[in-house]
Residue frames relative to the residue before (quaternion, step in Angstrom):
aa qw qx qy qz dx dy dz
M 1.0000 0.0000 0.0000 0.0000 0.00 0.00 0.00
T 0.0337 -0.7858 0.6175 -0.0073 3.57 -0.96 0.96
K 0.7230 -0.4303 0.3109 0.4421 3.58 -1.33 0.05
N 0.7712 0.3226 -0.1673 0.5227 3.57 1.14 -0.54
N 0.7410 0.3389 -0.2001 0.5441 3.58 1.22 0.24
F 0.4377 0.6469 -0.5214 0.3436 3.57 -0.12 1.31
S 0.4122 -0.7087 0.5184 0.2431 3.57 -1.29 0.26
V 0.1566 -0.7824 0.6012 0.0437 3.54 -1.07 0.88
L 0.1645 -0.7476 0.6345 0.1074 3.56 -1.06 0.83
I 0.1867 -0.7691 0.6048 0.0883 3.59 -0.56 1.19
T 0.2071 -0.8314 0.5108 0.0705 3.56 -0.63 1.15
V 0.8872 -0.0863 0.0653 0.4485 3.50 -1.11 0.96
G 0.2254 0.8060 -0.5164 0.1810 3.55 0.76 1.01
E 0.5254 -0.5669 0.5159 0.3694 3.54 -1.26 0.43
N 0.6085 -0.5984 0.3684 0.3687 3.57 -1.00 0.74
N 0.6922 0.4768 -0.3096 0.4446 3.60 0.81 -0.89
L 0.6718 0.4829 -0.3087 0.4693 3.61 0.97 -0.77
L 0.5749 0.6108 -0.3685 0.4008 3.58 1.07 -0.73
M 0.6817 0.5049 -0.2974 0.4380 3.55 0.80 -1.02
F 0.6557 0.5206 -0.3143 0.4475 3.57 0.96 -0.88
V 0.6833 0.4852 -0.2876 0.4637 3.57 0.92 -0.92
V 0.6252 0.5279 -0.3314 0.4697 3.59 1.01 -0.79
H 0.6294 0.5349 -0.3378 0.4514 3.59 0.95 -0.82
C 0.6823 0.4856 -0.2962 0.4594 3.58 0.93 -0.86
L 0.6923 0.4767 -0.2884 0.4586 3.60 0.80 -0.98
S 0.6651 0.5332 -0.3109 0.4204 3.59 1.00 -0.78
Q 0.5037 0.6319 -0.4394 0.3923 3.60 1.23 -0.04
V 0.6705 0.3863 -0.2744 0.5708 3.57 1.30 -0.32
K 0.3807 -0.8082 0.4017 0.2014 3.56 -0.16 1.33
G 0.6908 0.5113 -0.2949 0.4175 3.60 1.05 -0.61
I 0.5653 0.6057 -0.3953 0.3965 3.61 1.22 -0.16
K 0.2213 -0.7494 0.6116 0.1242 3.56 -0.95 0.95
I 0.1782 -0.8168 0.5469 0.0444 3.55 -0.68 1.16
Y 0.0401 -0.7733 0.6325 -0.0175 3.55 -0.79 1.13
I 0.1417 -0.7997 0.5810 0.0531 3.57 -1.07 0.71
I 0.0975 -0.7482 0.6532 0.0645 3.55 -1.07 0.82
G 0.0022 -0.8415 0.5361 -0.0670 3.57 -0.63 1.13
R 0.5108 -0.6430 0.4868 0.2976 3.52 -1.38 0.24
K 0.6999 0.4522 -0.2605 0.4876 3.58 1.25 -0.31
E 0.4731 -0.6798 0.4841 0.2822 3.55 -0.93 0.92
F 0.7695 0.2738 -0.1489 0.5574 3.56 0.96 -0.86
S 0.1250 0.7804 -0.5962 0.1411 3.54 -0.62 1.16
D 0.5197 -0.6530 0.4535 0.3127 3.57 -0.90 0.91
I 0.6525 0.5533 -0.3192 0.4077 3.56 1.01 -0.83
K 0.4832 0.6628 -0.4320 0.3750 3.63 1.24 -0.28
H 0.7152 0.4683 -0.2402 0.4600 3.56 1.11 -0.72
S 0.4501 0.6961 -0.4491 0.3333 3.59 1.27 0.08
N 0.3688 -0.7162 0.5464 0.2291 3.56 -1.07 0.76
K 0.5927 0.5847 -0.3530 0.4268 3.58 1.31 0.09
I 0.6874 0.4425 -0.2974 0.4933 3.60 1.22 -0.15
S 0.4628 -0.6956 0.4873 0.2541 3.54 -1.19 0.65
N 0.8003 -0.1117 0.0847 0.5830 3.58 1.10 -0.62
Y 0.1216 -0.7417 0.6533 0.0912 3.53 -1.25 0.64
T 0.0615 -0.8003 0.5964 0.0058 3.59 -0.77 1.06
Y 0.2325 -0.7774 0.5757 0.1007 3.52 -0.95 0.96
Y 0.0307 -0.7726 0.6340 -0.0094 3.55 -0.85 1.09
P 0.3445 -0.8003 0.4518 0.1917 3.62 -0.38 1.19
N 0.7589 0.3882 -0.2026 0.4820 3.61 1.12 -0.52
L 0.2697 0.8131 -0.4830 0.1813 3.58 1.09 0.64
N 0.5040 0.6554 -0.4325 0.3597 3.61 1.20 -0.17
D 0.6517 0.4884 -0.3041 0.4942 3.55 1.14 -0.59
G 0.5510 -0.6652 0.3987 0.3082 3.57 -0.86 1.00
V 0.6650 0.5019 -0.3051 0.4613 3.59 0.90 -0.92
N 0.6718 0.4857 -0.2959 0.4745 3.59 0.91 -0.91
W 0.6051 0.5629 -0.3458 0.4442 3.56 1.10 -0.72
V 0.6795 0.4758 -0.2837 0.4811 3.57 0.86 -0.95
E 0.6677 0.5083 -0.3088 0.4476 3.58 0.88 -0.90
G 0.6304 0.5346 -0.3283 0.4572 3.58 1.03 -0.77
I 0.6612 0.4930 -0.2999 0.4793 3.57 0.96 -0.87
K 0.6328 0.5353 -0.3351 0.4480 3.60 0.96 -0.81
K 0.6379 0.5287 -0.3249 0.4560 3.59 0.99 -0.83
E 0.6763 0.4901 -0.2969 0.4628 3.59 0.94 -0.89
I 0.6149 0.5482 -0.3434 0.4510 3.59 1.03 -0.78
E 0.7081 0.4597 -0.2614 0.4680 3.57 0.85 -0.99
K 0.6640 0.5287 -0.3046 0.4322 3.58 0.99 -0.85
F 0.8281 0.2351 -0.0797 0.5026 3.58 0.88 -0.97
N 0.4115 -0.7293 0.4634 0.2901 3.60 1.28 0.20
I 0.0652 0.8499 -0.5148 0.0911 3.57 0.84 1.07
D 0.3445 -0.7454 0.5385 0.1890 3.57 -1.04 0.84
L 0.8337 0.0696 0.0377 0.5464 3.59 0.97 -0.83
I 0.2742 -0.7322 0.6034 0.1569 3.57 -1.03 0.90
M 0.0163 -0.8155 0.5771 -0.0402 3.59 -0.80 1.03
P 0.1087 -0.7702 0.6259 0.0564 3.62 -0.31 1.20
I 0.1897 -0.8274 0.5224 0.0812 3.61 -1.01 0.71
D 0.7364 0.3336 -0.2305 0.5415 3.61 1.21 -0.25
E 0.7319 -0.4419 0.2800 0.4367 3.58 -1.29 0.28
Y 0.6529 0.5301 -0.3188 0.4372 3.57 0.91 -0.96
G 0.7182 0.4589 -0.2607 0.4534 3.57 0.74 -1.07
I 0.6469 0.5257 -0.3254 0.4464 3.58 1.00 -0.80
R 0.6755 0.4888 -0.3084 0.4579 3.57 0.87 -0.92
K 0.6351 0.5210 -0.3266 0.4675 3.60 1.01 -0.79
T 0.6677 0.5078 -0.3071 0.4495 3.57 0.93 -0.89
I 0.6334 0.5131 -0.3341 0.4731 3.59 0.98 -0.79
K 0.6841 0.5169 -0.2801 0.4317 3.57 0.90 -1.00
Y 0.8054 0.2558 -0.1098 0.5233 3.58 0.92 -0.93
R 0.2312 0.8264 -0.4902 0.1525 3.57 1.24 0.34
D 0.6753 0.5275 -0.3078 0.4136 3.59 0.86 -0.94
L 0.6441 0.5108 -0.3228 0.4691 3.59 1.20 -0.44
I 0.6946 0.4678 -0.2627 0.4792 3.58 1.25 -0.43
V 0.6202 0.6216 -0.3374 0.3392 3.56 0.95 -0.97
P 0.6250 0.5374 -0.3852 0.4149 3.68 0.86 -0.62
L 0.7260 0.4308 -0.2358 0.4814 3.59 1.14 -0.61
C 0.8141 0.0161 0.0928 0.5731 3.57 1.06 -0.75
K 0.4992 -0.6279 0.4951 0.3338 3.58 -1.19 0.47
V 0.2286 -0.7416 0.6183 0.1247 3.53 -1.27 0.60
V 0.5578 -0.6011 0.4381 0.3682 3.58 -1.02 0.73
I 0.5785 -0.5716 0.4364 0.3849 3.58 -1.15 0.57
L 0.0301 -0.8022 0.5933 -0.0594 3.55 -0.92 1.03
P 0.5661 -0.5883 0.4388 0.3753 3.59 -1.19 0.37
S 0.6113 -0.4871 0.4409 0.4412 3.55 -1.30 0.06
L 0.6352 -0.5258 0.3930 0.4068 3.57 -1.22 0.39
E 0.6261 0.5433 -0.3357 0.4473 3.59 1.02 -0.77
S 0.6870 0.4736 -0.2856 0.4713 3.59 0.86 -0.94
F 0.6303 0.5319 -0.3366 0.4545 3.57 1.00 -0.80
D 0.6837 0.4879 -0.2937 0.4563 3.59 0.87 -0.92
I 0.6086 0.5299 -0.3510 0.4749 3.60 1.08 -0.62
A 0.6902 0.4847 -0.2818 0.4574 3.58 0.85 -0.98
N 0.7174 0.4702 -0.2436 0.4526 3.57 1.04 -0.79
D 0.7029 0.3910 -0.2391 0.5440 3.59 1.28 -0.22
K 0.3962 -0.7710 0.4443 0.2261 3.59 -0.35 1.23
E 0.6393 0.5195 -0.3310 0.4603 3.58 1.07 -0.67
L 0.6602 0.4870 -0.3011 0.4861 3.58 0.94 -0.87
L 0.6421 0.5279 -0.3260 0.4503 3.58 1.00 -0.81
W 0.6442 0.5171 -0.3353 0.4530 3.60 0.92 -0.83
K 0.6438 0.5111 -0.3211 0.4703 3.60 0.94 -0.84
H 0.6428 0.5211 -0.3142 0.4653 3.58 1.01 -0.84
M 0.6854 0.4807 -0.2948 0.4607 3.59 0.87 -0.89
Q 0.5991 0.5386 -0.3584 0.4717 3.59 1.09 -0.61
E 0.6678 0.5160 -0.2922 0.4499 3.56 0.92 -0.94
H 0.7789 0.3335 -0.1643 0.5050 3.60 0.98 -0.86
E 0.4529 -0.7320 0.4163 0.2929 3.59 1.29 0.35
I 0.2895 0.7160 -0.5562 0.3068 3.52 0.85 1.11
P 0.4480 -0.7058 0.4636 0.2936 3.66 -0.66 0.97
C 0.1574 0.7747 -0.5873 0.1737 3.57 -0.81 1.09
P 0.5883 -0.5785 0.4128 0.3857 3.62 -1.17 0.35
K 0.6075 -0.5305 0.4410 0.3938 3.55 -1.26 0.45
T 0.0748 -0.7987 0.5970 0.0032 3.55 -0.86 1.02
Y 0.2510 -0.7535 0.5932 0.1316 3.55 -0.98 0.93
L 0.3683 -0.7623 0.4943 0.1975 3.55 -0.66 1.12
S 0.7105 -0.4775 0.3042 0.4179 3.55 -1.26 0.39
S 0.6419 0.5374 -0.3294 0.4367 3.61 1.06 -0.67
E 0.7068 0.4532 -0.2515 0.4814 3.59 1.23 -0.41
M 0.4940 0.7372 -0.3951 0.2374 3.56 1.23 -0.33
L 0.6869 0.4770 -0.2981 0.4602 3.60 1.10 -0.53
N 0.6236 0.5167 -0.3433 0.4757 3.58 1.26 -0.12
E 0.1768 -0.8474 0.4941 0.0813 3.56 0.22 1.30
D 0.5970 0.6076 -0.3616 0.3791 3.60 1.16 -0.50
I 0.6906 0.4619 -0.2982 0.4699 3.60 1.12 -0.46
I 0.6014 0.5852 -0.3483 0.4178 3.58 1.29 -0.20
S 0.2308 -0.7599 0.5961 0.1177 3.55 -0.94 0.99
F 0.2295 -0.8072 0.5358 0.0929 3.56 -0.50 1.24
P 0.5547 -0.1193 -0.8197 -0.0781 1.58 -2.35 1.03
V 0.1750 -0.7750 0.6009 0.0878 3.54 -1.28 0.50
L 0.3616 -0.6770 0.5871 0.2575 3.53 -1.36 0.22
I 0.2481 -0.7240 0.6243 0.1567 3.55 -1.09 0.80
K 0.0099 0.8304 -0.5532 0.0652 3.59 -0.68 1.12
P 0.4892 -0.5950 0.5303 0.3541 3.59 -1.16 0.53
I 0.5345 -0.6406 0.4385 0.3341 3.59 -0.99 0.78
E 0.7814 0.1988 -0.1198 0.5792 3.59 1.02 -0.77
G 0.6752 0.4907 -0.3667 0.4110 3.55 -1.27 0.41
G 0.1685 -0.7811 0.5963 0.0765 3.52 -1.30 0.41
G 0.5762 0.6254 -0.4172 0.3207 3.53 -1.23 -0.51
G 0.5857 -0.6231 0.3593 0.3738 3.58 1.25 0.29
K 0.4625 0.6982 -0.4451 0.3171 3.59 1.25 0.09
G 0.8495 0.2083 -0.1508 0.4607 3.56 -1.06 0.82
I 0.5505 0.6020 -0.4012 0.4167 3.61 1.24 0.26
F 0.1402 0.7798 -0.6044 0.0836 3.57 -0.98 0.78
T 0.4924 -0.6782 0.4845 0.2508 3.55 -1.32 0.45
I 0.1297 -0.7370 0.6575 0.0882 3.56 -1.13 0.79
K 0.2774 -0.8329 0.4620 0.1260 3.58 -0.46 1.21
N 0.8256 0.0384 0.0126 0.5627 3.61 1.06 -0.61
K 0.7230 -0.4581 0.3126 0.4120 3.54 -1.37 0.23
E 0.6332 0.5454 -0.3373 0.4333 3.59 1.01 -0.80
A 0.6669 0.4897 -0.2972 0.4765 3.57 0.92 -0.92
Y 0.6277 0.5393 -0.3262 0.4568 3.56 1.07 -0.76
R 0.6402 0.5215 -0.3097 0.4715 3.58 1.00 -0.89
D 0.6637 0.5139 -0.2991 0.4538 3.56 0.89 -0.99
Y 0.6347 0.5481 -0.3348 0.4298 3.55 1.00 -0.82
F 0.6819 0.4686 -0.2894 0.4813 3.57 0.94 -0.84
L 0.6260 0.5440 -0.3443 0.4401 3.57 1.03 -0.73
D 0.6670 0.4900 -0.2952 0.4773 3.56 1.14 -0.63
N 0.3608 -0.7684 0.4595 0.2614 3.58 1.33 -0.07
K 0.3744 0.7436 -0.4787 0.2790 3.56 1.00 0.80
I 0.7308 0.3859 -0.2263 0.5155 3.58 1.23 -0.08
N 0.0548 -0.7797 0.6212 0.0562 3.54 -1.17 0.50
Y 0.7156 -0.4990 0.2887 0.3944 3.56 -1.25 0.05
S 0.5046 0.5992 -0.4613 0.4165 3.60 1.17 0.35
Y 0.6302 0.4874 -0.3312 0.5055 3.57 1.32 0.21
L 0.1279 -0.7521 0.6305 0.1429 3.53 -1.35 0.22
I 0.4014 -0.6997 0.5467 0.2244 3.55 -1.33 0.28
Q 0.0587 -0.7951 0.6035 -0.0134 3.55 -0.91 0.97
S 0.5204 -0.6411 0.4613 0.3245 3.57 -0.95 0.85
Y 0.4282 -0.6814 0.5295 0.2681 3.55 -1.04 0.80
I 0.2215 -0.7776 0.5793 0.1029 3.57 -0.91 0.99
T 0.3253 -0.7228 0.5775 0.1956 3.55 -0.83 1.02
G 0.4893 0.6396 -0.4629 0.3703 3.56 -0.53 1.15
Y 0.5176 -0.6203 0.4693 0.3564 3.57 -1.01 -0.77
D 0.5253 -0.6324 0.4810 0.3045 3.56 -1.27 0.58
I 0.1007 0.7507 -0.6497 0.0641 3.51 -1.16 0.73
D 0.1765 -0.8257 0.5345 0.0370 3.58 -0.84 0.99
C 0.1550 -0.7588 0.6218 0.1165 3.53 -1.31 0.35
S 0.1737 -0.7703 0.6093 0.0723 3.56 -0.86 1.03
V 0.0372 -0.8348 0.5485 -0.0297 3.58 -0.87 0.92
L 0.1552 -0.6755 0.7011 0.1673 3.45 -1.49 0.31
C 0.0284 -0.8236 0.5653 -0.0373 3.56 -0.69 1.10
D 0.0985 -0.7435 0.6522 0.1100 3.50 -1.38 0.28
K 0.8367 -0.1136 0.0108 0.5357 3.56 -0.57 1.23
G 0.7694 -0.3931 0.1813 0.4698 3.55 0.90 0.97
Q 0.6362 0.5191 -0.3287 0.4666 3.60 1.25 -0.19
V 0.3826 -0.7283 0.5236 0.2217 3.58 -0.85 0.99
L 0.2015 -0.8021 0.5571 0.0757 3.58 -0.63 1.20
A 0.7793 -0.0287 0.0465 0.6243 3.58 1.16 -0.66
Y 0.0531 0.8031 -0.5914 0.0505 3.56 -1.10 0.65
T 0.0614 -0.7277 0.6720 0.1229 3.51 -1.41 0.18
I 0.2100 -0.7380 0.6272 0.1338 3.55 -1.22 0.60
Q 0.0265 0.8176 -0.5717 0.0634 3.57 -0.75 1.04
K 0.2110 -0.7637 0.6032 0.0917 3.53 -1.02 0.92
G 0.4876 -0.6775 0.4690 0.2884 3.56 -0.94 0.88
T 0.1373 -0.7958 0.5866 0.0612 3.55 -1.00 0.89
L 0.7861 0.1610 -0.0845 0.5908 3.59 1.21 -0.39
V 0.3103 -0.7797 0.5254 0.1407 3.56 -0.73 1.16
G 0.4299 -0.6888 0.5251 0.2549 3.56 -1.15 0.71
E 0.8379 -0.1722 0.1273 0.5020 3.58 -1.00 -0.82
N 0.7830 -0.0438 -0.0232 0.6200 3.61 1.24 -0.33
D 0.7091 -0.4973 0.3056 0.3956 3.56 -1.30 0.19
F 0.7065 0.5133 -0.2568 0.4141 3.58 1.16 -0.49
V 0.5995 0.5387 -0.3751 0.4580 3.61 1.17 -0.33
P 0.6727 -0.4888 0.3430 0.4370 3.62 -1.18 0.39
K 0.5290 -0.6473 0.4558 0.3058 3.56 -1.04 0.86
I 0.3643 -0.7470 0.5194 0.1986 3.56 -1.05 0.80
G 0.7413 0.1834 -0.1827 0.6193 3.53 1.37 0.14
V 0.0134 -0.8077 0.5892 -0.0169 3.60 -0.91 0.88
E 0.2113 -0.7320 0.6312 0.1450 3.51 -1.38 0.35
F 0.3360 -0.7558 0.5290 0.1898 3.59 -0.83 0.99
L 0.0743 -0.8118 0.5779 -0.0389 3.53 -0.87 1.09
I 0.3262 -0.6715 0.6152 0.2534 3.53 -1.38 0.18
N 0.1635 0.7798 -0.5921 0.1206 3.60 -0.83 0.95
E 0.2914 -0.8054 0.4953 0.1453 3.56 -0.23 1.28
E 0.6095 0.5554 -0.3591 0.4371 3.61 1.05 -0.66
L 0.6639 0.4838 -0.2955 0.4876 3.58 0.93 -0.89
L 0.6534 0.5287 -0.3177 0.4389 3.59 0.89 -0.93
A 0.6258 0.5464 -0.3399 0.4408 3.60 1.02 -0.76
I 0.6394 0.5120 -0.3208 0.4755 3.60 1.04 -0.76
V 0.6506 0.5153 -0.3094 0.4642 3.58 0.97 -0.90
K 0.6479 0.5199 -0.3219 0.4543 3.59 0.92 -0.87
K 0.6482 0.5113 -0.3163 0.4673 3.59 0.98 -0.83
L 0.6502 0.5207 -0.3075 0.4600 3.58 0.99 -0.85
M 0.6932 0.4749 -0.2850 0.4612 3.59 0.81 -0.98
L 0.6353 0.5184 -0.3276 0.4695 3.58 1.06 -0.72
S 0.6426 0.5335 -0.3231 0.4451 3.59 1.00 -0.81
L 0.7073 0.4201 -0.2431 0.5140 3.58 1.18 -0.60
N 0.2957 -0.7507 0.5163 0.2871 3.59 1.30 -0.26
W 0.1512 0.8689 -0.4590 0.1075 3.56 1.11 0.83
S 0.0423 -0.7521 0.6569 0.0330 3.52 -1.16 0.79
G 0.7113 0.4116 -0.3278 0.4659 3.56 -0.97 0.90
L 0.6896 -0.4725 0.3647 0.4102 3.54 -1.33 -0.37
A 0.0960 0.7663 -0.6344 0.0334 3.55 -1.26 0.45
H 0.1940 -0.7456 0.6262 0.1200 3.53 -1.26 0.55
I 0.1614 -0.8212 0.5455 0.0443 3.55 -0.50 1.22
D 0.2528 -0.7557 0.5911 0.1249 3.55 -0.69 1.18
M 0.0046 0.8064 -0.5889 0.0530 3.56 -0.78 1.05
R 0.1612 -0.7698 0.6070 0.1141 3.55 -1.31 0.18
F 0.3545 -0.7064 0.5701 0.2244 3.54 -1.03 0.83
D 0.2618 -0.7780 0.5588 0.1176 3.55 -0.72 1.14
K 0.3199 -0.7830 0.5073 0.1649 3.59 -0.43 1.24
N 0.5953 0.5954 -0.3640 0.3984 3.59 1.18 -0.45
D 0.8134 0.1366 -0.0823 0.5594 3.60 1.02 -0.69
N 0.4437 -0.7375 0.4236 0.2824 3.60 1.31 0.31
T 0.5345 0.5892 -0.4308 0.4261 3.57 0.91 0.96
F 0.4256 -0.6496 0.5603 0.2880 3.53 -1.34 0.37
K 0.0971 -0.7975 0.5948 0.0290 3.56 -0.96 0.89
V 0.4274 -0.6859 0.5327 0.2512 3.56 -1.07 0.84
I 0.2487 -0.7772 0.5639 0.1267 3.57 -0.77 1.05
E 0.7605 -0.2433 0.1909 0.5710 3.58 0.79 -1.00
I 0.3463 -0.7011 0.5784 0.2323 3.54 -1.36 0.15
N 0.2055 -0.7071 0.6594 0.1517 3.54 -1.10 0.80
P 0.1822 -0.8399 0.5033 0.0896 3.62 -0.17 1.25
R 0.6040 0.5091 -0.3187 0.5238 3.56 0.99 0.95
C 0.6579 -0.4084 0.3912 0.4973 3.55 -1.27 -0.34
W 0.2542 -0.7860 0.5555 0.0944 3.57 -1.21 0.47
E 0.6771 -0.5530 0.3181 0.3669 3.56 -1.23 0.49
S 0.7226 0.4191 -0.2575 0.4857 3.62 1.05 -0.62
I 0.3116 0.7741 -0.5026 0.2261 3.60 1.20 0.41
E 0.5845 0.5527 -0.3626 0.4705 3.60 1.21 -0.52
A 0.6231 0.5517 -0.3389 0.4388 3.57 0.99 -0.84
S 0.6435 0.5152 -0.3174 0.4687 3.59 1.00 -0.84
E 0.6286 0.5317 -0.3357 0.4576 3.59 1.02 -0.78
I 0.6594 0.4980 -0.3033 0.4745 3.57 0.96 -0.87
A 0.6662 0.4929 -0.3000 0.4726 3.59 1.07 -0.70
G 0.6804 -0.5227 0.2804 0.4303 3.60 1.22 -0.29
V 0.6953 0.4041 -0.2778 0.5254 3.61 1.26 0.04
N 0.1409 -0.7980 0.5850 0.0329 3.56 -0.37 1.30
F 0.2361 -0.8415 0.4699 0.1236 3.56 0.21 1.32
P 0.6732 0.4810 -0.3439 0.4442 3.69 0.74 -0.80
Y 0.6540 0.5091 -0.3162 0.4617 3.59 1.00 -0.80
L 0.6717 0.4857 -0.3019 0.4709 3.60 0.90 -0.89
H 0.5992 0.5534 -0.3460 0.4636 3.57 1.11 -0.72
A 0.6583 0.5007 -0.2983 0.4763 3.57 0.97 -0.88
L 0.6501 0.5280 -0.3244 0.4396 3.60 0.88 -0.92
K 0.6740 0.4904 -0.3009 0.4632 3.58 0.83 -0.96
S 0.6737 0.5109 -0.2924 0.4467 3.57 0.97 -0.86
L 0.7048 0.4187 -0.2411 0.5194 3.58 1.21 -0.57
N 0.5094 -0.6950 0.3721 0.3451 3.58 1.37 0.31
F 0.4282 0.6498 -0.5053 0.3729 3.58 1.05 0.75
E 0.3892 -0.7213 0.5257 0.2278 3.58 -0.95 0.87
F 0.0357 0.7762 -0.6294 -0.0067 3.57 -1.24 0.48
D 0.5227 -0.6210 0.4845 0.3262 3.53 -1.20 0.56
K 0.5597 -0.5884 0.4474 0.3746 3.58 -1.08 0.67
P 0.3519 -0.7790 0.4760 0.2068 3.62 -0.51 1.12
K 0.2684 -0.7163 0.6176 0.1830 3.52 -1.27 0.54
Y 0.2310 -0.7930 0.5497 0.1251 3.55 -1.00 0.73
K 0.5013 -0.6480 0.4946 0.2902 3.51 -1.27 0.58
Q 0.3987 -0.6987 0.5410 0.2454 3.57 -1.06 0.75
I 0.1996 0.8030 -0.5164 0.2204 3.52 0.34 1.33
K 0.4209 -0.6400 0.5623 0.3115 3.54 -1.37 0.06
Y 0.1122 -0.7916 0.6005 0.0148 3.56 -1.17 0.70
L 0.0882 -0.7605 0.6404 0.0612 3.55 -1.18 0.70
N 0.3136 -0.7054 0.5885 0.2404 3.58 -0.98 0.77
L 0.7539 -0.4014 0.2366 0.4632 3.61 -1.23 0.02
L 0.6428 0.5010 -0.3283 0.4775 3.60 1.04 -0.73
G 0.6444 0.5199 -0.3116 0.4662 3.56 1.04 -0.77
L 0.6332 0.5253 -0.3188 0.4705 3.53 1.07 -0.79
S 0.6549 0.5128 -0.3052 0.4637 3.57 0.97 -0.89
K 0.6675 0.4999 -0.2988 0.4639 3.58 0.93 -0.90
T 0.6433 0.5190 -0.3191 0.4637 3.57 1.04 -0.78
F 0.6155 0.5414 -0.3349 0.4647 3.60 1.05 -0.77
K 0.6591 0.5204 -0.3124 0.4441 3.57 0.93 -0.91
N 0.7123 0.4505 -0.2506 0.4763 3.56 1.02 -0.83
N 0.8027 0.0759 0.0000 0.5916 3.58 1.15 -0.63
K 0.2778 -0.8015 0.5110 0.1391 3.57 -0.09 1.32
W 0.6223 0.5667 -0.3451 0.4153 3.61 1.10 -0.62
F 0.5217 0.6473 -0.4133 0.3715 3.58 1.21 -0.37
L 0.5085 0.6613 -0.4023 0.3772 3.58 1.24 -0.44
F 0.7119 0.4533 -0.2504 0.4744 3.58 1.12 -0.65
N 0.5146 0.6060 -0.4368 0.4210 3.60 1.26 0.19
F 0.0933 -0.8747 0.4742 0.0369 3.53 0.73 1.22
R 0.6493 0.5359 -0.3386 0.4202 3.59 0.88 -0.87
F 0.6677 0.4849 -0.3054 0.4752 3.60 0.89 -0.89
I 0.6699 0.5190 -0.3087 0.4321 3.60 0.83 -0.97
L 0.7137 0.4514 -0.2573 0.4697 3.59 0.95 -0.82
N 0.7841 0.3628 -0.1666 0.4753 3.59 1.07 -0.69
N 0.7890 0.3152 -0.1403 0.5083 3.60 1.12 -0.54
T 0.6702 0.3947 -0.3012 0.5517 3.58 1.19 0.58
P 0.6302 -0.5502 0.3756 0.3988 3.64 -1.21 0.19
I 0.3686 0.7458 -0.4870 0.2660 3.62 1.23 -0.01
K 0.6207 0.5670 -0.3535 0.4103 3.59 1.00 -0.76
Y 0.6558 0.4957 -0.3173 0.4727 3.60 1.10 -0.63
F 0.7162 0.4679 -0.2636 0.4457 3.57 0.85 -0.97
K 0.5157 0.6119 -0.4202 0.4279 3.60 1.23 -0.30
K 0.7545 0.3787 -0.1945 0.4994 3.56 0.98 -0.90
D 0.7928 0.1734 -0.0633 0.5809 3.59 1.20 -0.48
P 0.0299 0.8876 -0.4591 0.0232 3.62 0.62 1.13
L 0.5738 0.6680 -0.3817 0.2810 3.61 1.02 -0.69
P 0.6410 0.5180 -0.3713 0.4277 3.69 0.80 -0.74
L 0.6639 0.4912 -0.3069 0.4731 3.60 0.94 -0.82
L 0.6416 0.5231 -0.3285 0.4547 3.59 0.96 -0.81
Y 0.6490 0.5013 -0.3207 0.4739 3.61 1.03 -0.73
I 0.6121 0.5374 -0.3470 0.4650 3.59 1.04 -0.71
I 0.6674 0.4944 -0.2927 0.4737 3.56 0.91 -0.95
Y 0.6394 0.5455 -0.3206 0.4369 3.58 0.97 -0.90
Y 0.7167 0.4469 -0.2668 0.4642 3.59 0.83 -0.99
K 0.6167 0.5285 -0.3589 0.4599 3.59 1.12 -0.52
I 0.6465 0.4951 -0.3139 0.4883 3.56 1.02 -0.79
K 0.6449 0.5355 -0.3197 0.4417 3.59 0.97 -0.88
S 0.6546 0.5324 -0.3150 0.4346 3.60 1.03 -0.77
L 0.6069 0.5720 -0.3471 0.4289 3.59 1.24 -0.35
F 0.7304 0.4054 -0.2176 0.5047 3.58 1.21 -0.42
């Protein structure tokens, strides 16, 4: 086994995250990529960059999950287990001791730290305790007391990411109406709305120390303000990085994470909104900018040394961003250098089938 020649088993990944991670790992030609999933039909099965996709229908059960991974390790002589979503990461942390005798596992946080990062209420309490700048958050016990809430606010699910289930309440009347409609329960929390702009930081850490990072600011919005941005720009900002380093150290974090932040125009500070304790949708953008997070995560986990990477301050558009830009400016079609170098087109040129299957099934669903 060398830095450019080893095998990785990606466990129980979400379909959209799978493709992004495969694109990043496949930039290193000697890596063999295996996938174990819960779905029989997966677009990534058709990728020419993976060595095998195995479907196990009963992976929700902990025992079956471990047994499925053991079978894949023995069948393909796997060097490294790499979970990429919340489900797979939590399972791997929980059952790590049953896997490690057979195979190495990527560095991961403790179960306590993972659960704090994955639960917005627990994270807010943690940040208050460690003096990490963050927006005012109202806990579930305070949600029915509208008099203590300063509007506007955001309503958010306590767990989960990707902008799902988030919306804005502008005043007390709207807040009252929302509760009267019984559309909310105590699995949500309330966070003060910050006037400013979104900016994120992606990291690879080991025991709280940041080994690699990128900072990206959204330049193009998707279907709403809360879903991942479809266009980003990479920036350098030492003030923001210092906050992220303090946060990761307070959690003694190991592994990958994507920290959603917001610049507050009222007091000119950066505030931590939430942590995605998993791989993220713009992980391809970081690879194009110069930081291949899945590969570096694998190297560190296999005890290979690497220099702290530097990234280019470039702009990036994903496929939705590219489509939206075309609609707004037909001449952008002739910006060949940007399209080939600053979008996912470079990946699909070499591995087109997964995207073609996605397009096929979307068209089929219309009829």
